[in-house]
C-alpha positions in Angstrom: 42.2 -45.2 -126.9 43.9 -45.3 -129.9 48.0 -45.5 -130.6 48.8 -44.4 -134.1 52.0 -46.3 -135.3 53.4 -44.3 -138.4 56.4 -47.2 -138.3 54.1 -49.9 -138.5 51.3 -47.8 -140.9 48.5 -48.3 -138.5 46.5 -47.2 -135.6 45.8 -50.1 -132.5 42.0 -49.6 -131.1 43.9 -51.4 -128.3 42.3 -54.5 -126.7 44.4 -56.2 -124.2 42.4 -59.5 -125.0 42.6 -59.3 -128.7 46.6 -58.1 -129.0 49.0 -60.2 -130.9 51.9 -57.7 -129.6 52.2 -59.8 -126.2 51.6 -57.0 -123.8 52.2 -57.4 -120.5 49.5 -58.4 -117.9 47.5 -55.6 -117.2 48.5 -53.3 -119.8 46.8 -50.5 -120.7 48.7 -49.8 -124.1 50.1 -52.0 -127.0 53.9 -52.7 -127.5 54.0 -50.7 -130.6 57.7 -52.3 -131.7 55.9 -55.5 -131.7 52.7 -54.5 -133.7 51.8 -58.1 -135.6 50.0 -58.7 -139.3 46.9 -59.9 -138.6 46.2 -58.4 -135.0 42.1 -57.5 -134.5 43.1 -54.2 -133.1 44.8 -52.7 -136.2 43.2 -50.2 -138.2 44.6 -48.6 -141.4 43.9 -45.4 -142.8 43.7 -44.3 -146.7 46.8 -42.6 -146.0 48.6 -45.5 -144.2 47.7 -47.5 -147.3 49.4 -44.3 -149.5 52.3 -44.4 -147.3 52.8 -48.0 -147.6 52.8 -48.0 -151.6 55.2 -44.8 -151.0 57.4 -46.9 -149.1 57.4 -49.9 -151.1 58.5 -47.6 -154.2 61.7 -46.7 -152.1 62.6 -50.0 -151.4 62.3 -50.9 -155.1 64.8 -48.0 -155.9 67.0 -49.8 -153.4 66.7 -52.9 -154.4 67.7 -51.9 -157.8 70.9 -51.1 -156.4 71.6 -54.2 -154.0 73.3 -57.4 -155.0 71.5 -60.5 -155.8 70.0 -62.0 -152.6 69.8 -59.0 -150.7 68.1 -57.1 -153.6 65.6 -60.1 -154.0 64.9 -59.9 -150.6 63.9 -56.0 -150.6 61.7 -56.6 -153.7 59.9 -59.5 -151.8 59.3 -56.7 -148.8 58.1 -54.3 -151.3 55.5 -56.4 -152.8 54.2 -57.7 -149.2 53.9 -53.8 -148.6 52.1 -53.5 -152.0 49.7 -56.3 -151.4 49.1 -55.0 -147.6 47.9 -51.5 -149.4 45.9 -53.3 -152.3 44.1 -55.3 -149.4 43.1 -51.8 -147.8 42.2 -50.4 -150.9 39.8 -53.6 -151.7 38.2 -53.8 -148.2 38.0 -50.3 -146.9 35.0 -48.9 -145.3 33.9 -44.9 -144.9 33.4 -44.1 -141.3 29.9 -43.4 -142.3 29.6 -47.3 -143.2 30.5 -48.6 -139.8 28.4 -46.6 -137.7 
């Protein structure tokens, strides 16, 4: 079963034994609010990567008007989102290649 998580910009191909979201014993679905970076259940599409880039740009706009430490933290978050999108772009495979 696939679970779309638009807040995390990914899809979860939930397998309880691999889940880093700490699901309850016997759970058949992920804790979508607790997605963890590096979980083996996650799948990101090109659309998700584009959304990450767009969200990073929005955060940069907020950072430009935020006081020093807050702006710095926002820019760091935007950079992290861009790195995630860049990693996707560099390692993405087509569905045909995976079949």
